[in-house]
C-alpha positions as CSV (number, residue, x, y, z in Angstrom):
1,M,141.3,98.5,110.8
2,S,140.3,96.0,113.7
3,K,138.6,93.0,112.9
4,T,135.1,94.7,114.9
5,E,135.6,97.8,113.1
6,L,135.8,95.7,109.8
7,L,132.3,94.2,110.6
8,D,130.6,97.1,111.9
9,R,131.5,99.0,108.7
10,W,128.5,99.6,106.5
11,T,127.7,99.2,103.4
12,I,125.3,99.8,100.2
13,E,125.1,96.2,100.0
14,K,123.6,96.4,104.0
15,S,121.2,99.4,103.3
16,E,120.0,96.9,100.1
17,E,119.6,94.0,102.8
18,L,118.2,95.7,105.1
19,Y,115.5,97.7,103.3
20,G,115.1,94.9,101.2
21,I,114.5,97.3,98.3
22,H,115.7,94.5,95.2
23,N,113.1,92.3,97.0
24,W,109.9,94.1,96.3
25,G,111.4,97.2,94.1
26,A,111.0,94.8,91.3
27,G,114.0,96.1,89.4
28,Y,112.5,99.9,89.0
29,F,114.6,100.9,92.6
30,S,117.8,100.5,93.8
31,I,120.9,102.2,95.6
32,S,123.5,104.4,94.2
33,N,127.5,104.2,95.5
34,Q,126.6,107.6,96.9
35,G,123.6,105.9,99.1
36,E,120.5,107.4,97.2
37,V,118.2,105.6,95.6
38,L,118.0,105.5,92.3
39,I,114.7,104.7,90.1
40,N,115.1,103.3,86.8
41,P,112.0,102.4,84.5
42,F,113.7,100.7,82.4
43,R,115.3,98.2,84.6
44,D,117.9,96.5,81.7
45,T,119.7,99.9,81.3
46,P,121.7,100.8,83.9
47,E,122.8,104.5,82.7
48,A,118.9,105.5,82.8
49,A,118.8,105.2,86.4
50,V,118.3,108.8,88.4
51,S,118.7,109.7,91.7
52,L,115.5,110.5,93.6
53,I,117.4,112.6,96.0
54,D,118.4,114.9,92.9
55,I,114.5,115.0,91.9
56,I,113.3,116.2,94.9
57,S,116.2,118.5,95.2
58,G,114.8,120.2,91.9
59,I,111.3,120.2,93.1
60,R,112.4,122.5,95.8
61,E,114.6,124.8,94.1
62,R,111.2,125.3,92.3
63,G,109.5,126.2,95.6
64,M,107.5,123.1,96.2
65,E,107.3,121.8,99.7
66,M,107.2,118.4,101.0
67,P,105.4,116.1,101.0
68,V,105.3,115.4,97.4
69,L,103.6,112.4,95.3
70,L,105.5,111.3,92.7
71,R,104.6,109.3,89.8
72,F,107.0,107.9,87.2
73,E,105.0,107.7,83.8
74,N,107.7,105.3,82.4
75,I,106.9,102.7,85.0
76,L,103.0,102.5,84.2
77,D,104.2,102.0,80.7
78,S,106.7,99.5,81.7
79,Q,104.2,97.8,84.0
80,L,101.3,97.5,80.9
81,S,103.8,96.3,78.3
82,Y,104.9,93.4,81.0
83,L,101.4,92.1,82.2
84,N,100.1,92.1,78.3
85,E,103.6,91.0,76.7
86,S,103.8,88.3,79.5
87,F,100.3,87.7,78.5
88,A,101.3,87.1,75.0
89,E,104.6,84.5,75.5
90,A,101.7,82.2,77.7
91,I,99.3,82.5,74.8
92,A,101.8,81.7,72.0
93,T,103.8,79.0,74.0
94,L,100.8,77.1,75.1
95,G,98.8,77.6,71.5
96,Y,96.1,79.4,73.2
97,Q,93.8,80.4,70.2
98,G,92.5,83.7,71.7
99,V,93.8,86.6,72.3
100,Y,93.8,89.1,75.9
101,R,92.7,92.1,76.6
102,G,93.2,93.5,79.9
103,V,91.1,96.5,81.2
104,Y,92.0,98.8,84.4
105,P,89.5,99.3,86.9
106,V,89.1,103.1,87.2
107,K,88.4,102.4,91.1
108,V,91.8,101.6,91.5
109,N,93.4,105.2,90.8
110,Q,90.8,107.3,89.6
111,Q,93.0,110.6,88.6
112,Q,92.8,112.0,85.9
113,Q,96.0,111.7,84.9
114,V,96.1,107.9,85.9
115,I,93.1,107.2,83.5
116,E,94.9,109.3,80.4
117,E,98.1,107.7,80.7
118,V,96.6,104.2,80.9
119,I,94.8,105.0,77.5
120,R,97.8,106.4,76.2
121,F,100.3,103.8,77.4
122,G,97.8,100.6,76.9
123,Q,96.6,101.7,73.7
124,R,99.1,99.4,71.6
125,Y,98.1,96.1,73.4
126,H,94.1,97.5,73.3
127,H,94.3,98.3,76.9
128,G,90.8,99.3,78.2
129,L,89.1,100.1,81.8
130,E,86.7,98.3,84.0
131,V,84.1,101.4,85.6
132,G,81.7,100.4,88.2
133,S,79.7,103.6,88.7
134,K,78.0,106.1,86.5
135,A,81.3,109.0,87.6
136,E,83.7,106.2,86.3
137,L,81.7,105.5,83.4
138,I,81.3,109.2,82.1
139,A,85.2,109.4,83.0
140,A,85.3,106.4,80.6
141,L,83.9,107.6,78.1
142,S,86.0,110.7,77.7
143,V,88.9,109.2,77.0
144,M,88.2,106.3,75.3
145,K,88.6,105.5,71.2
146,D,89.9,102.3,70.9
147,Q,87.1,99.8,69.3
148,E,88.7,96.8,70.0
149,A,89.2,98.1,73.2
150,C,87.3,96.7,76.1
151,L,85.1,98.7,78.6
152,I,83.3,96.6,81.3
153,C,80.8,98.2,83.1
154,N,80.1,96.5,86.4
155,G,78.3,98.1,89.8
156,Y,74.5,99.0,90.7
157,K,72.9,100.6,87.5
158,D,69.7,102.7,87.3
159,E,68.4,103.7,83.9
160,E,71.0,107.0,83.0
161,F,73.7,104.6,83.8
162,I,72.4,101.9,81.2
163,D,71.9,104.3,79.0
164,F,75.3,105.5,78.9
165,C,76.3,101.8,78.2
166,L,74.0,101.4,75.0
167,Y,75.3,104.7,73.5
168,A,78.8,103.6,73.7
169,V,77.7,100.5,72.1
170,K,76.2,102.6,69.7
171,L,79.2,104.6,69.3
172,G,81.0,101.7,68.3
173,L,82.9,100.7,71.8
174,K,82.8,97.1,73.1
175,C,81.0,98.0,76.3
176,F,79.6,95.4,78.2
177,F,77.3,95.3,80.9
178,V,77.8,93.1,83.4
179,I,74.6,91.6,85.3
180,E,75.5,91.8,88.7
181,I,72.1,91.1,90.7
182,P,68.8,89.8,88.8
183,S,66.9,92.5,88.8
184,E,69.2,94.1,86.3
185,L,68.0,92.1,83.1
186,D,64.6,93.6,82.8
187,T,66.0,97.4,83.2
188,V,68.4,96.7,80.4
189,L,66.5,94.9,78.0
190,A,63.6,97.5,78.6
191,R,66.3,100.9,78.0
192,S,67.7,98.5,75.0
193,E,64.0,98.1,73.2
194,A,63.4,101.8,74.2
195,L,66.9,103.1,72.6
196,G,67.0,100.4,69.8
197,I,70.3,99.4,70.6
198,K,70.7,95.6,70.8
199,P,73.4,95.6,74.5
200,N,77.0,93.4,74.8
201,L,75.5,91.4,78.5
202,G,78.1,89.8,80.7
203,I,77.0,87.8,83.9
204,R,79.0,88.3,87.4
205,L,79.5,84.9,88.8
206,K,79.8,84.0,92.4
207,L,82.2,81.3,93.0
208,S,82.2,78.7,95.4
209,A,85.9,79.5,95.6
210,K,87.5,82.3,97.7
211,A,90.8,83.2,98.5
212,G,93.4,84.1,101.1
213,G,94.3,87.7,102.2
214,H,92.9,91.5,103.3
215,W,89.8,90.7,100.9
216,T,89.0,87.2,101.0
217,E,84.9,88.1,101.3
218,S,84.9,89.3,97.9
219,G,84.0,85.2,96.5
220,G,82.4,82.5,98.0
221,D,78.8,81.9,97.8
222,R,78.1,84.9,100.5
223,S,79.6,87.6,98.1
224,I,77.8,90.7,97.9
225,F,77.5,91.1,94.0
226,G,77.2,88.8,91.5
227,L,74.8,85.7,90.4
228,N,74.4,81.9,92.1
229,V,74.3,79.2,89.1
230,T,70.9,78.9,90.0
231,Q,70.0,82.8,89.0
232,T,72.8,82.4,85.9
233,I,70.6,79.8,84.6
234,A,67.4,81.9,85.0
235,I,69.1,84.7,83.4
236,V,69.9,82.4,80.9
237,D,66.3,80.9,80.0
238,T,65.1,84.8,80.2
239,L,67.2,85.7,77.3
240,K,66.0,82.2,75.6
241,E,62.2,83.4,75.8
242,K,62.9,87.0,74.8
243,G,64.6,85.9,71.8
244,M,68.1,88.0,73.0
245,L,70.3,85.2,74.0
246,D,72.7,86.0,71.3
247,S,73.6,89.3,73.5
248,L,75.2,86.8,76.4
249,K,79.0,87.3,75.4
250,L,80.4,87.6,78.7
251,L,81.1,85.6,81.9
252,H,83.0,87.1,84.9
253,Y,84.0,86.7,88.0
254,H,85.6,89.0,90.6
255,L,87.7,86.4,93.4
256,G,89.2,89.8,95.2
257,S,91.9,91.5,95.4
258,Q,96.0,91.4,96.2
259,I,95.5,87.4,96.4
260,P,98.7,86.2,97.6
261,N,98.3,82.3,96.7
262,I,98.2,81.1,93.1
263,R,96.4,77.7,93.9
264,D,93.6,80.0,94.6
265,I,93.5,82.0,91.1
266,R,93.8,78.6,89.1
267,S,90.9,77.1,91.7
268,A,88.6,79.9,90.0
269,V,89.6,80.0,87.1
270,L,88.9,76.0,86.8
271,E,85.4,76.8,88.1
272,A,84.6,79.7,85.7
273,A,86.0,77.9,82.4
274,R,83.8,75.2,83.6
275,V,80.8,77.6,83.4
276,Y,81.7,79.0,80.9
277,A,81.8,76.1,78.5
278,E,77.8,75.4,80.1
279,L,76.8,78.7,78.9
280,Y,78.6,78.1,75.5
281,Q,76.6,74.6,75.1
282,E,73.4,76.7,76.5
283,G,73.6,78.4,72.9
284,A,74.9,81.7,74.1
285,P,77.6,83.0,71.2
286,M,80.0,84.3,74.9
287,G,83.2,84.7,73.7
288,Y,85.2,86.9,76.3
289,L,85.9,85.5,79.8
290,D,86.5,88.2,82.4
291,L,88.8,86.9,85.4
292,G,88.5,90.1,87.3
293,G,91.4,91.4,89.3
294,G,93.1,89.5,92.2
295,L,97.1,89.8,90.6
296,A,99.3,90.6,93.8
297,V,102.0,93.4,94.3
298,D,105.2,91.3,96.6
299,Y,105.1,94.8,99.0
300,D,107.5,93.1,101.4
301,G,109.4,90.9,98.9
302,S,109.1,87.8,100.4
303,N,108.1,85.8,97.7
304,T,105.2,84.2,100.0
305,N,101.3,84.0,100.5
306,Y,101.4,86.2,103.1
307,V,98.7,89.2,102.6
308,N,101.3,91.6,101.7
309,S,102.8,89.7,99.2
310,R,102.5,86.6,96.5
311,N,104.2,83.6,96.0
312,Y,104.0,83.3,92.1
313,S,105.4,85.7,89.5
314,V,103.4,87.6,86.6
315,K,104.8,85.2,84.0
316,E,103.4,81.9,86.4
317,Y,100.2,83.8,87.0
318,C,99.8,84.2,83.0
319,A,100.6,81.2,82.2
320,D,98.3,79.5,84.8
321,I,95.6,81.4,83.7
322,V,95.9,80.4,80.0
323,E,96.3,76.7,81.0
324,A,93.5,75.9,83.5
325,V,91.2,77.6,80.6
326,M,92.6,75.3,77.9
327,S,92.2,72.1,80.0
328,T,88.8,73.2,81.0
329,L,87.2,74.0,77.6
330,D,89.8,71.7,75.1
331,P,87.5,68.5,76.2
332,T,84.1,70.3,75.1
333,S,85.6,71.5,72.3
334,V,84.2,75.0,73.3
335,P,86.0,77.9,71.1
336,H,88.7,79.8,73.3
337,P,87.5,83.1,74.4
338,T,88.9,86.7,74.8
339,L,90.5,86.9,78.6
340,I,90.8,89.7,80.3
341,T,91.7,90.2,83.9
342,E,90.9,93.7,85.7
343,S,94.7,93.7,87.3
344,G,95.0,97.7,88.8
345,R,97.3,97.4,91.4
346,M,99.9,95.4,90.0
347,V,99.7,98.1,87.1
348,V,99.7,101.5,89.2
349,A,101.2,100.3,92.7
350,Y,104.7,100.8,91.6
351,Y,104.5,103.9,89.0
352,S,104.2,106.1,92.6
353,V,106.5,107.1,95.6
354,L,105.5,109.7,98.6
355,V,108.6,111.8,99.5
356,T,108.6,113.5,103.1
357,D,110.7,115.1,104.9
358,V,111.5,114.3,109.2
359,L,110.4,117.6,111.2
360,E,111.6,116.5,114.6
361,V,112.5,113.3,116.4
362,E,111.6,112.0,119.4
363,K,113.9,109.6,121.6
364,L,114.4,108.1,124.9
365,E,117.6,108.9,126.8
366,N,119.6,107.6,129.3
367,Y,118.5,109.7,132.3
368,D,121.6,110.9,134.7
369,L,120.8,109.4,138.0
370,P,122.3,110.1,141.3
371,D,124.4,107.2,142.9
372,Q,121.7,106.9,145.7
373,P,118.0,108.8,146.4
374,A,117.2,111.7,148.6
375,E,117.1,110.3,152.2
376,D,112.9,111.4,151.9
377,T,112.7,108.9,148.9
378,T,109.2,107.3,149.4
379,E,110.1,103.0,150.1
380,Q,108.3,102.6,146.5
381,I,111.0,104.6,144.5
382,Q,113.9,103.6,146.7
383,N,112.5,99.7,145.4
384,L,112.5,100.8,141.9
385,F,115.7,102.4,142.5
386,D,117.0,98.9,143.9
387,V,115.9,96.9,140.8
388,Y,118.3,99.4,138.4
389,R,121.0,98.5,140.3
390,S,120.8,95.0,140.9
391,L,119.7,94.7,137.4
392,N,121.9,92.1,135.1
393,L,122.1,89.6,132.6
394,K,120.3,86.7,134.6
395,N,118.0,88.8,136.9
396,L,116.4,90.4,133.2
397,Q,112.6,89.0,133.1
398,E,112.6,89.4,137.5
399,C,113.9,93.0,137.1
400,Y,111.6,93.1,134.7
401,N,108.3,92.4,136.3
402,D,109.5,94.1,139.8
403,A,109.9,97.5,137.6
404,L,106.6,97.1,136.1
405,Y,105.1,96.8,139.2
406,Y,106.6,99.3,141.2
407,R,105.9,101.6,138.4
408,D,102.1,100.8,138.5
409,E,102.3,101.4,142.5
410,I,104.0,104.7,142.1
411,R,101.8,105.9,139.8
412,D,98.3,105.0,141.9
413,M,100.1,106.9,144.8
414,F,100.6,110.1,142.7
415,K,97.1,110.0,141.4
416,H,95.9,110.2,144.9
417,G,98.3,112.6,146.1
418,R,100.4,110.8,148.1
419,I,104.0,112.0,146.2
420,S,104.8,114.8,144.1
421,L,105.2,115.6,140.3
422,R,109.1,116.2,140.9
423,D,108.5,112.0,142.4
424,R,106.7,110.9,139.8
425,S,109.2,112.3,137.2
426,F,112.3,110.6,139.0
427,A,110.7,107.4,139.6
428,E,109.8,107.3,135.3
429,K,113.7,107.8,134.9
430,I,114.5,105.2,136.5
431,F,111.9,103.2,134.9
432,W,113.5,104.2,131.3
433,N,116.3,103.3,131.9
434,I,115.8,99.8,133.3
435,I,114.0,99.2,130.3
436,S,116.5,100.3,127.9
437,K,119.2,98.5,130.2
438,I,116.5,95.0,129.5
439,A,116.6,95.8,125.6
440,T,119.7,95.8,125.5
441,E,121.0,93.0,127.6
442,K,118.3,90.9,126.4
443,E,120.3,90.7,122.6
444,K,122.6,88.9,124.9
445,L,120.0,85.7,125.1
446,K,119.8,83.4,123.2
447,N,115.8,82.5,123.1
448,P,114.5,85.8,125.2
449,P,111.3,85.9,127.4
450,P,108.1,86.9,125.4
451,D,107.7,89.7,127.5
452,F,110.7,91.4,125.7
453,N,109.0,90.9,122.3
454,D,108.1,94.6,122.4
455,L,110.8,95.9,124.2
456,G,111.9,97.8,120.8
457,S,108.9,99.4,120.0
458,A,108.6,100.7,123.3
459,I,111.6,102.7,123.7
460,A,111.9,103.1,119.9
461,A,113.0,106.8,118.4
462,I,109.6,108.6,116.8
463,Y,110.3,110.6,113.5
464,Y,107.6,113.0,113.0
465,C,107.1,113.4,109.2
466,N,105.1,115.8,107.6
467,F,102.4,113.7,106.1
468,S,98.7,112.3,107.0
469,V,98.8,108.6,107.5
470,F,94.4,109.1,106.1
471,Q,95.3,110.6,103.4
472,S,98.4,109.6,101.8
473,I,98.2,105.7,103.0
474,P,94.8,104.9,104.7
475,D,94.8,101.0,103.8
476,S,98.2,101.7,106.2
477,W,95.9,102.6,108.6
478,A,92.7,100.9,108.5
479,I,93.6,97.1,107.7
480,D,96.9,97.2,108.8
481,H,98.6,97.3,105.5
482,L,102.2,96.8,105.0
483,F,104.2,99.5,102.4
484,P,108.0,99.4,101.9
485,I,109.4,102.7,103.6
486,M,113.2,103.8,104.0
487,P,115.3,107.0,103.6
488,I,116.1,107.9,99.9
489,H,120.0,108.9,101.0
490,R,122.7,108.3,103.3
491,L,122.4,105.1,102.5
492,E,126.0,104.6,103.0
493,E,125.5,105.4,106.6
494,K,125.0,102.8,109.3
495,P,121.3,103.5,110.6
496,R,121.5,103.8,114.7
497,E,118.3,104.7,115.5
498,Q,115.3,102.2,115.7
499,A,112.1,104.3,115.1
500,I,108.4,104.2,114.5
501,I,106.9,107.0,112.4
502,A,104.0,109.8,112.9
503,D,102.6,112.2,111.1
504,I,101.0,115.4,111.8
505,T,97.8,114.9,112.6
506,C,96.6,115.2,115.9
507,D,95.5,111.4,116.2
508,C,97.0,108.8,118.3
509,D,96.6,106.5,114.8
510,G,98.6,108.6,112.6
511,K,101.4,107.1,112.9
512,I,103.2,103.7,111.3
513,D,104.6,100.8,113.4
514,R,104.8,97.8,111.5
515,F,107.0,97.6,108.7
516,I,108.1,94.9,106.1
517,D,110.2,91.9,106.9
518,L,111.3,89.2,104.5
519,H,110.3,86.5,107.6
520,D,108.0,88.7,109.9
521,V,106.9,92.2,110.5
522,K,109.0,94.3,112.2
523,R,108.0,96.6,114.8
524,T,110.5,99.8,114.0
525,L,112.6,101.2,111.0
526,P,116.0,101.4,111.0
527,L,116.9,105.1,110.3
528,H,119.6,107.4,110.6
529,E,120.3,110.3,113.2
530,M,119.3,113.6,112.3
531,K,122.2,115.9,112.1
532,N,121.5,119.9,112.8
533,G,119.9,122.1,110.2
534,D,120.0,118.5,107.1
535,D,116.8,117.6,105.8
536,Y,116.3,113.9,106.1
537,Y,114.1,112.5,103.3
538,L,111.9,109.2,103.6
539,G,110.3,107.6,100.6
540,I,106.9,105.7,101.3
541,F,107.0,103.5,98.1
542,L,104.6,101.1,95.8
543,V,101.5,103.7,96.9
544,G,99.9,104.1,93.3
545,A,96.7,101.7,94.2
546,Y,93.7,102.8,96.0
547,Q,95.6,105.3,98.5
548,E,94.9,108.4,96.2
549,T,91.4,107.5,95.9
550,L,90.6,106.3,99.6
551,G,92.6,109.1,101.5
552,D,90.7,111.7,103.9
553,L,90.9,114.9,105.0
554,H,91.3,114.1,108.6
555,N,92.3,117.0,110.5
556,L,91.7,118.9,106.7
557,F,95.3,118.0,105.8
558,G,94.2,118.1,101.9
559,D,95.8,116.4,98.5
560,T,100.0,116.7,98.4
561,N,101.7,118.4,95.5
562,V,102.3,116.4,92.7
563,V,104.8,115.9,90.4
564,S,104.5,113.1,87.0
565,V,108.3,112.5,85.6
566,Q,109.3,111.4,82.5
567,I,113.0,109.7,82.5
568,N,115.1,108.9,79.7
569,N,117.0,105.9,78.1
570,D,120.3,108.5,78.9
571,G,119.4,109.1,82.2
572,T,118.0,112.8,81.9
573,Y,114.3,113.5,83.2
574,H,112.1,116.4,82.9
575,F,109.0,116.8,84.9
576,V,106.1,116.5,82.9
577,R,103.3,117.4,85.1
578,E,103.1,119.8,88.3
579,L,99.7,119.3,90.3
580,H,99.8,122.0,93.5
581,G,98.4,120.0,96.7
582,D,95.4,121.3,98.2
583,S,94.9,124.9,99.8
584,V,93.7,125.3,103.2
585,A,91.2,127.1,101.4
586,D,90.5,124.3,99.2
587,V,89.7,121.9,102.3
588,L,87.9,124.1,104.0
589,S,85.2,124.5,100.8
590,Y,85.2,120.8,100.9
591,V,83.4,120.8,104.3
592,E,81.5,123.4,103.9
593,F,83.6,126.4,104.5
594,D,83.2,130.0,102.4
595,P,86.6,131.1,102.5
596,K,85.0,134.4,101.4
597,R,82.5,134.6,104.1
598,M,85.2,133.9,106.5
599,L,87.4,136.1,105.6
600,G,84.7,138.8,105.9
601,R,83.6,137.8,109.4
602,F,87.5,137.8,110.3
603,R,87.3,141.0,108.8
604,G,85.0,142.0,111.2
605,L,87.2,140.5,114.2
606,A,89.9,142.3,113.5
607,E,87.7,146.2,113.4
608,D,86.1,145.3,116.2
609,A,89.5,145.1,117.9
610,V,90.9,148.0,116.4
611,R,87.3,149.9,117.6
612,D,88.3,148.7,121.2
613,D,91.8,149.5,120.9
614,L,93.2,145.7,121.3
615,I,95.0,146.9,118.0
616,T,96.3,149.7,115.8
617,P,95.1,149.5,112.3
618,S,98.5,149.0,111.2
619,D,98.4,145.3,113.2
620,R,95.2,144.8,111.7
621,K,96.5,145.1,108.3
622,E,99.0,142.7,109.0
623,I,97.1,140.2,110.8
624,M,94.7,140.2,107.6
625,D,97.1,139.7,105.2
626,A,98.2,136.5,107.6
627,Y,94.7,135.0,107.4
628,E,94.5,135.9,103.9
629,N,98.3,134.1,103.3
630,G,97.4,131.0,105.5
631,L,94.2,130.1,103.3
632,R,95.9,130.1,100.1
633,G,98.8,128.3,101.8
634,Y,99.5,124.5,101.8
635,T,98.1,122.2,104.4
636,Y,101.2,120.6,105.4
637,Y,104.0,122.2,107.1
638,E,105.7,125.0,105.3
639,R,109.1,125.8,106.1
């Protein structure tokens, strides 16, 4: 084997580095010697690892189609344990006198199965729930039984919402009203008096501190919800006047979601702890400090303060919070409160993986061109051909500029009828051969011109995948959020295509053309060439937080199939639950169509066609069967 061949030889380690799986996978994901992505919720037990492609094969054998959302129950269990035990370790190490009671924000993923599993796996830690609406509260009350767990009620509250909170208190739950706006207090106190139930009150504070990231406006003086310090004092005075100050037990703030910089988190804790001490000294019993959400997930694996990353570990997060509260309260002799965080993203993000199959690939080929254009070729096309013939490493920028100029002139000529469609097609072939050659040659330059930065994405292959960006990963489209994406097999092979991903919606925004990278954002994703007739699967990872809840019905693509998997210590696994995705009839009913009436109308259309001798009665039966099957079918591409 030559030196060149040896250097070009592909290995599993190169795939691990290329896709960064060890950087963002938190120990749950790896690559086998067979080139397949492995799932291991136990991390320290290598024999427990299961091949993701084996799971997909089992799903296909059972008759389920792609795309499918996989939920790994053990990973949710592991993340809940990691969070709670990291706080317990920090509390023990630093000598903190309070305890930690985490709550899961229902809005992060409101699916029944997710909520039930959070309660089940979190029970040993008294892990509770946070709700922000009446519907979320009603859902929470159907699953919560632990009287040591906290139930935090945020959001705008009407009388019915408040009554449910009071009933929860009467039932023995640690349910807290968090006052978000000053006018809520009067309603809470009125309903409390009417029902004869004393409330557990909290205040949501507007911190002066703000955090970086996508959700920076959640904090600061002009955040939407919460009380400023003047309003907070007014609440305290009102409670004193009414003899209800002993109901004020909790201080809460929310700095934002996915906070990448630990300094922002620490700054907010110090400010909130200081306010907490003042409220205690005002005579409120307090006892609970709710630090809100913000614990980030390192989506790109860079361990930086970039918006899709974080520059701290979970253990550092817990230790910094505990130490900051202690350093503020200890000089004042204020007792250490029960610490609450509303960490949702960290708990459920790793738990879900979306798997989709590639349906088709479109890539830019180098076109065969003649040695010379025909004699009657127009001057502009001849000039473009001359650019192609003269291109070399020393004149790349000049040829690039000339190619763009002549291409635009030729397009303008076509619009005015001065050249034919065949002429334009010939010119387009020349142009893309030029661009393809420049993209190849620029790699030899030490400092390529800035104009060449986007050439890779301009000539990238398009991999059409069987899913909807808007339904399954809406944050990718809405806020340019990055998720780890990679093939789940063939990773022992070198990926030779630079690609972008397109979904099957008929929307130009239904694509992914930004991908994770340790140092920047990549505009293309390395993928393998498609083999005729073979399936090729991609995994989109860390999608458990928000994506299911925020997904919409763009082009009437509905919920995907969902399979929950339980993995055992010995590497065996079983499917705990299978949920079939929305049918066509399901999604049509969501947008106010009545499938039964639709069927009747279509039957009438078919019968009219029989009457007009356009089809036979047997044709009608075949067409009606197809229509009914279509209503029952999956909204995604079916093989």
